Wavefront OBJ file of the C-alpha trace (Angstrom):
o trace
v 45.109 -73.722 -12.875
v 41.522 -73.385 -14.029
v 39.991 -69.957 -14.531
v 36.329 -69.216 -15.143
v 34.078 -67.065 -17.306
v 30.353 -66.486 -16.856
v 28.191 -66.104 -19.933
v 24.548 -65.187 -20.284
v 22.724 -67.922 -22.191
v 22.374 -65.845 -25.378
v 26.100 -64.969 -25.288
v 26.969 -68.652 -24.840
v 24.739 -69.748 -27.716
v 26.261 -67.130 -30.011
v 29.760 -68.191 -28.924
v 28.957 -71.849 -29.679
v 27.534 -70.970 -33.086
v 30.525 -68.813 -34.073
v 33.238 -70.925 -32.446
v 34.851 -67.806 -30.983
v 33.954 -64.694 -29.031
v 35.326 -61.311 -28.067
v 33.225 -61.627 -24.905
v 30.319 -59.699 -23.500
v 29.797 -55.985 -24.185
v 31.843 -55.085 -21.060
v 34.722 -57.246 -22.323
v 34.671 -55.574 -25.720
v 34.545 -52.120 -24.128
v 37.460 -52.932 -21.791
v 39.562 -54.520 -24.542
v 39.946 -57.910 -22.855
v 37.848 -60.869 -21.697
v 37.230 -60.896 -17.943
v 37.844 -64.176 -16.116
v 37.696 -65.080 -12.433
v 39.419 -67.513 -10.129
v 37.086 -69.945 -8.355
v 37.133 -67.933 -5.123
v 36.075 -64.797 -7.050
v 33.025 -66.279 -8.785
v 30.341 -65.585 -6.170
v 31.259 -61.904 -5.980
v 31.518 -61.621 -9.768
v 28.051 -63.142 -10.140
v 26.602 -60.909 -7.430
v 28.158 -57.757 -8.814
v 27.687 -58.252 -12.560
v 24.966 -60.894 -12.998
v 22.581 -60.446 -10.054
v 19.519 -60.021 -12.296
v 20.452 -62.879 -14.657
v 18.916 -66.327 -14.339
v 20.416 -68.325 -17.192
v 24.177 -68.343 -16.716
v 26.720 -70.696 -18.206
v 30.046 -71.147 -16.443
v 32.993 -72.176 -18.571
v 36.442 -73.136 -17.408
v 39.771 -72.769 -19.176
v 43.293 -73.867 -18.367
v 45.200 -70.635 -17.673
v 48.444 -72.151 -18.970
v 46.908 -72.775 -22.403
v 45.878 -69.127 -22.713
v 49.421 -67.805 -22.203
v 50.929 -65.464 -23.340
v 47.644 -63.644 -23.984
v 46.475 -63.991 -20.374
v 47.496 -61.246 -17.961
v 46.929 -61.173 -14.206
v 45.902 -57.637 -13.276
v 44.773 -55.858 -10.138
v 41.053 -55.228 -10.014
v 38.282 -55.363 -7.416
v 39.663 -54.903 -3.915
v 43.269 -55.098 -5.086
v 42.837 -58.771 -6.029
v 44.483 -60.187 -9.161
v 42.075 -61.186 -11.922
v 42.876 -63.039 -15.150
v 42.235 -60.989 -18.314
v 42.496 -62.486 -21.795
v 43.799 -60.173 -24.518
v 42.553 -62.119 -27.516
v 39.396 -63.832 -28.675
v 38.265 -66.904 -26.785
v 37.824 -70.044 -28.895
v 35.625 -73.048 -28.198
v 38.712 -75.256 -28.151
v 39.968 -73.174 -25.183
v 37.028 -74.394 -23.069
v 37.706 -77.356 -20.785
v 34.175 -77.589 -19.343
v 30.855 -75.803 -19.220
v 27.929 -76.059 -16.817
v 24.689 -74.236 -16.187
v 24.528 -72.165 -13.016
v 21.054 -72.222 -11.464
v 19.664 -69.440 -9.336
v 18.196 -70.554 -6.002
v 16.642 -68.243 -3.438
v 17.928 -65.243 -5.379
v 21.561 -66.454 -5.421
v 23.553 -68.241 -8.082
v 24.402 -71.774 -6.967
v 27.936 -72.794 -7.901
v 29.136 -76.394 -7.644
v 30.744 -77.288 -4.326
v 33.725 -78.661 -6.229
v 34.902 -75.137 -7.068
l 1 2 3 4 5 6 7 8 9 10 11 12 13 14 15 16 17 18 19 20 21 22 23 24 25 26 27 28 29 30 31 32 33 34 35 36 37 38 39 40 41 42 43 44 45 46 47 48 49 50 51 52 53 54 55 56 57 58 59 60 61 62 63 64 65 66 67 68 69 70 71 72 73 74 75 76 77 78 79 80 81 82 83 84 85 86 87 88 89 90 91 92 93 94 95 96 97 98 99 100 101 102 103 104 105 106 107 108 109 110 111
């Protein structure tokens, strides 16, 4: 199963340069890296990235992140994947830019 993480462009560029990341400031404060399932992405973008234009969406295979990946109840009682370790570039299976159109982030239809 693929899970997804949104990065601001500067966070993504720093991640690429370092080869690893502890995540965004909210991830560091919470002690884990926040991921979303595909059906959670629109709400995650709306809630946490509404004023951001340059987002990068990365995907990871949830099975590869075990045992450091935990599924925990969050927004609306839904289960969200949380990674309790650094994320490494080799964990990334794909990355794409997410444009903003008419004030909304446009995710690929294939998700």
